[in-house]
N, C-alpha and C positions, 0 to 999 in steps of 0.2 A: 504493500500500500504506500503510495506516495503522499507525503505529508505536505500540507500547505505551508506557506511562509508563516502564517499566524500560529499554526500548530507547532512548528519547529521552535519558534521563539517562546511560546508558552511553556513548552517542556524545558527548554534551556533555562528560563528564568526560575522555574520551580526547582531545578537541580542546583542552581547556584545557591538559592536560599536554603535548600535542604543540606547541602554540604557545609555551609556556614554554621547551621545549627548543630550538625554532627561534630564540628571541630571547636565549638564555643568553649567547652570545658576540658579540652585536651591538656593533660599535664605537660609542664614545660619540657621534661626530659623526652617526651614522645616526639617532639618536633624534629628531631634529628634522625628519626627512623628512616632507613632507606626506602624509597618508593619503588614501584615496579618500573619506573623509568631509570635506566642505568645512569649512575652519576648524580642523580638528584635525590634529595631527601623530600619528605612530605611537605615541608615548608616551601621548598623550591617549586614543587608542582602547584601548590596553592598560589604562589606569586605569579607563575606562568598563566594560570587561569585568569588572574586579575589583568595581566598584561594583554592577553588576547581579547578579553572582553572590551578593552579600551582601544583596540586597533581597528581603524577604518580602512577601507580600500585604498584611499589616497595615502593614508599614513603608512600602510604596509608597503606600498610602492616606494615611498621615500626611504623607509627603513632598509629595504632591500638594496637600494642604490648605496646607501651609507655603509651597509655591511658587505658590499660587493657581492651580493647574492649568496652570501654564506648563511643559510637558514639556521644552522646550529649556533653560529656565532651571534646571530640576531636574537635567537631565543635566550641564549645565555645572558645577553645584555639586558633583555627585557626582565628576566628573573631578578637580576641585580637591582634594576630600577624599582621594581614593585615589591621586593622582599623587605619588609619592615624589620627594624631591630627587635621589636616585640612581636612574636607570632600572632598574638591576639589582635594587633593592629592590622595585620595582613588579612585576618578573618573579617574585620570590619571593612577593610577595603573591598573584599569580595561582596559583602552586603551592599556596599555603595554602588557597585556596578550591576547588581541583579537585574534592573530593568533595561539595561542598554541593549540595543540591537545592532551594534556595529559589528562588522565582520571584515576580515582580510579578503583578498581575491581568492575565493575558494567556493566550491559547490555548497549549496545549503546543507546537505546532510553532514558535512564536516563539523557543523556546529553541534550536531547530536553526538558524533564520535568524540569530539572534544569534551563535552560535558560528561558523557558516560564513562569513557575509557580513563580519562584523567581522574574522575571521581573514584573509580576503582583503584587507580594507581596509588591513591592516598588511603582509601578505606581498608583495602585488604591487608596491607602490612600492619595496620593499626588494630586489626580484628573487628572492624566495624562492618556490619552486614547491612545491605540495602537491597530493596527490590526495585525493579524498573518496569515501566510500561512496555509491554510487548511490541506495540506499534513503533515506538521510538527505537527500541533496541534492534528490531529486525530491519528497520529503515537504515540504521547505521551499519548493520552487518551487510546488507545488500550493497551499500556503497563501498565498503572495504573490500569485498570480494571482486569488485569490478576495477579497483584502483591499484596501480602498481605499487610496489614497495618503495620505489624511488619517490613517489608522490604521497607517501604516508599510509598507503593501503596494504593489502596482503594478497594480491592476486596470484603471485607466484607460489604462495604457501598452500593454496588450495587447488593447484593443478592436479588432476586425476584423483580428486577427493570429492565426495558428496557429503555436504553438511546437512544434518537434520536436527532441528531444535526439538527438545523433548517437552518444553513448556510453552512454546509459542507455535503458531502456524507458519512454519518457515522450513523450506528445504531448497537446496540449490546445488548445482554441480553434478558431475558424474565420475564414477570411479569407486574407490574404497570408501565405505560409509563411515562417518563419524557422528555419533549422537551425543548431545550434551545440552545443557541449558543455553538459551540464546546468548546470555551475557558471557558465559565461558567461551562460546564459539567466537564472539566478537573480540574478546581479549586475545585469544590465541591467534586469530587472523591478523590482529593488530600488532602482533609480535611480542605480546606479554607472556611471561612465564606462568602457565597455569598447570597445576599438577595433573599428571596423566589420569589420576583417579577420578577426575571430573568428567572424563570422556569414556565412551564405549564404542567399539567397532574397529575393524581392521585398518582404518586410515589414521588411527590415533597417533601412532609414532611419527608419521609424516607431518601432521598438523602441529604437533607439540615440539618439534625441533626448532628452538629459538636461536 
């Protein structure tokens, strides 16, 4: 199901607010917990979410020119800019950007990927569980299986693999089947380390090679 612009932003706004609520009482020592993003702790990922929420199409183009089209370098700069000395101030910065509808030059479903995957990048290492709307997760997953790894997707990871969600109405691809919750499929396709125990089927080993 293709979501409308209004539906995408409604979901993103809810996710920003929900993540801020989840992190509001996080103990100080927990903020240095490594996230699912290699090289970033959970505070870094939170700062990245603030940064991307404040990035417009024109702003993104200017930043790319400044960074000489180094996406990783630009992301690192954005994290440094938005990461506050006190993590709770970064949480409040996320609350402040909840209603924004700015976006870099990217397809609309990437806003769903950003909200869901980075939310799990933070939550899972902290032991925080969350449920997600099937429509939003499967829209994000459909985008990721069509998008190359070079562009932030996971198309190469699902070659000769059939993905079947066990909790949502979603199936795609052909080849060795992998069955799992839609959120776990989304994370694996997006290159996140998800334990093999979350999956079932002969295609598991191919999908979970990160």
